[in-house]
C-alpha positions in Angstrom: -22.9 -81.4 -26.4 -19.6 -80.3 -25.1 -18.1 -76.8 -24.4 -14.4 -76.6 -25.7 -12.2 -73.8 -25.1 -8.5 -73.2 -26.6 -6.3 -70.8 -23.6 -3.9 -68.7 -24.8 -0.7 -66.9 -23.0 -1.9 -65.5 -19.6 -4.5 -67.9 -19.1 -6.6 -66.1 -21.8 -9.4 -67.8 -23.6 -8.8 -67.2 -27.6 -11.4 -69.7 -28.8 -14.6 -71.0 -27.2 -17.2 -73.0 -28.9 -20.5 -75.1 -28.2 -19.6 -78.7 -30.0 -22.7 -80.9 -30.5 -25.5 -81.7 -32.6 -27.6 -79.0 -34.4 -30.8 -80.3 -32.9 -29.2 -80.3 -29.4 -28.7 -76.2 -29.6 -31.4 -74.2 -28.0 -30.4 -70.8 -28.3 -27.4 -71.3 -30.1 -25.5 -73.2 -27.5 -27.6 -76.2 -26.0 -26.8 -75.1 -22.4 -29.4 -73.3 -20.2 -28.8 -69.6 -19.9 -27.5 -70.0 -16.0 -25.3 -72.9 -16.7 -23.9 -71.1 -20.1 -22.4 -68.4 -18.0 -20.8 -70.6 -15.6 -19.1 -72.6 -18.2 -15.9 -70.4 -18.8 -15.5 -70.3 -15.0 -15.6 -73.8 -14.5 -13.0 -74.2 -17.4 -10.8 -71.7 -16.1 -10.6 -73.1 -12.5 -9.3 -76.4 -13.9 -6.2 -74.7 -15.2 -4.5 -75.2 -12.1 -5.0 -79.0 -12.5 -3.5 -78.4 -16.1 -0.4 -77.1 -14.7 -0.1 -79.2 -11.7 -0.3 -82.4 -14.4 1.9 -80.9 -17.0 4.6 -79.1 -15.3 4.4 -79.9 -11.8 6.2 -83.0 -10.0 5.7 -86.2 -11.4 5.1 -87.8 -8.1 2.0 -89.9 -9.6 3.9 -91.1 -12.8 2.7 -89.0 -15.3 4.3 -89.0 -18.7 5.4 -85.2 -19.2 6.4 -86.1 -22.6 2.7 -86.1 -23.9 0.5 -83.5 -24.8 -2.8 -85.5 -23.8 -3.4 -85.1 -20.2 -6.9 -87.1 -20.5 -9.2 -87.0 -18.2 -8.3 -84.2 -15.9 -11.1 -83.2 -13.3 -14.9 -83.5 -12.6 -17.3 -80.8 -12.0 -20.5 -82.2 -10.3 -19.7 -85.3 -12.5 -19.3 -84.0 -15.5 -15.6 -84.9 -17.1 -13.0 -82.2 -17.9 -10.5 -83.3 -20.7 -7.3 -81.2 -21.6 -4.4 -81.1 -24.1 -1.4 -78.9 -23.9 0.7 -78.2 -26.8 4.3 -77.9 -26.5 4.2 -74.1 -26.7 1.9 -74.0 -24.0 -1.5 -73.4 -25.3 -4.1 -75.6 -23.7 -7.4 -77.3 -25.3 -9.9 -78.1 -22.6 -13.4 -79.2 -22.8 -16.4 -80.0 -20.6 -18.2 -83.0 -21.8 -22.3 -82.8 -21.3 -24.8 -85.4 -22.7 -28.4 -84.5 -23.6 -29.7 -86.1 -20.3 -27.7 -83.7 -18.0 -28.7 -80.6 -20.2 -32.5 -81.9 -19.7 -32.3 -82.1 -16.0 -30.6 -78.6 -15.9 -32.7 -77.0 -18.3 -36.1 -78.2 -16.5 -34.3 -77.4 -13.1 -34.4 -81.0 -11.7 -30.9 -80.7 -11.1 -29.2 -77.1 -9.9 -25.4 -77.5 -9.8 -25.3 -74.5 -7.7 -27.2 -76.3 -4.7 -25.5 -78.9 -2.7 -23.3 -82.2 -2.8 -26.4 -84.4 -3.7 -26.3 -82.7 -7.1 -22.7 -84.4 -7.6 -24.2 -87.6 -7.0 -27.0 -86.9 -9.2 -25.0 -85.8 -12.0 -22.2 -88.2 -11.6 -24.9 -91.2 -12.1 -25.7 -89.7 -15.7 -22.4 -88.1 -16.7 -20.9 -88.8 -20.0 -18.5 -91.6 -20.5 -15.4 -89.9 -22.1 -13.7 -92.1 -25.2 -10.0 -90.9 -24.9 -9.3 -92.5 -28.2 -11.8 -90.2 -29.9 -10.9 -87.5 -27.6 -6.9 -87.5 -28.1 -7.8 -87.9 -31.8 -10.1 -84.6 -31.9 -7.6 -82.6 -29.7 -4.6 -83.6 -32.2 -6.6 -82.6 -35.0 -7.4 -79.4 -33.8 -4.0 -78.8 -32.6 -3.2 -79.0 -36.5 -5.4 -76.7 -37.4 -4.3 -74.4 -34.6 -0.7 -74.7 -36.2 -2.2 -73.7 -39.5 -3.7 -70.7 -38.1 -0.2 -69.7 -36.8 1.3 -69.8 -40.0 -0.9 -67.4 -41.2 0.8 -64.3 -41.4 -2.0 -61.8 -40.2 -2.6 -63.7 -36.8 -0.7 -63.2 -34.0 0.0 -65.9 -31.4 -2.5 -65.0 -28.4 -4.8 -63.0 -30.4 -8.6 -64.4 -30.6 -9.4 -67.2 -33.2 -12.4 -65.5 -35.0 -12.0 -67.1 -38.6 -15.3 -69.0 -39.5 -13.5 -71.5 -41.7 -11.3 -72.6 -38.0 -15.1 -72.9 -36.7 -16.3 -74.9 -39.2 -13.3 -77.4 -39.1 -13.7 -77.9 -35.4 -17.3 -78.5 -35.5 -16.7 -80.9 -38.5 -13.7 -82.8 -36.4 -16.3 -83.0 -33.6 -19.1 -84.5 -35.4 -16.4 -86.9 -36.8 -14.7 -87.9 -33.3 -17.3 -86.8 -30.3 -20.7 -87.8 -31.8 
């Protein structure tokens, strides 16, 4: 289970979805309600790191010519990955697994409590397979370019196409599960 967003101009979410197996989803997203409400804030807070890595000073030897930024940040042990297009559109994903979702849903782990929670989540956090995630982002980037070529779509508008969503979910099943 993952939470995926496309961030457009002015840091506005233009597309968001929950990626996972249909058996993982509970109430449509698979995330407990108290966690589901926090997900946009979690990813929005990582935008500063995207800007620092992509357009900031290259003090750590980062290759600014690449779109895929890889593992960007952790939120209570949960990995966040990022991809930035050449036009500045950002793709962000928060990676979960079923074990974490069960613990969050039953209340065994409360991410709003303390630093001990971060250690508990880090112990069971999903491992990001960078090669697969990078290919997923590139394929979604191609879908986004095709959306931009639609004469009825204007850059920065929300993406509401069911076909776009189906293709993103198909790509997620191919590369992320």
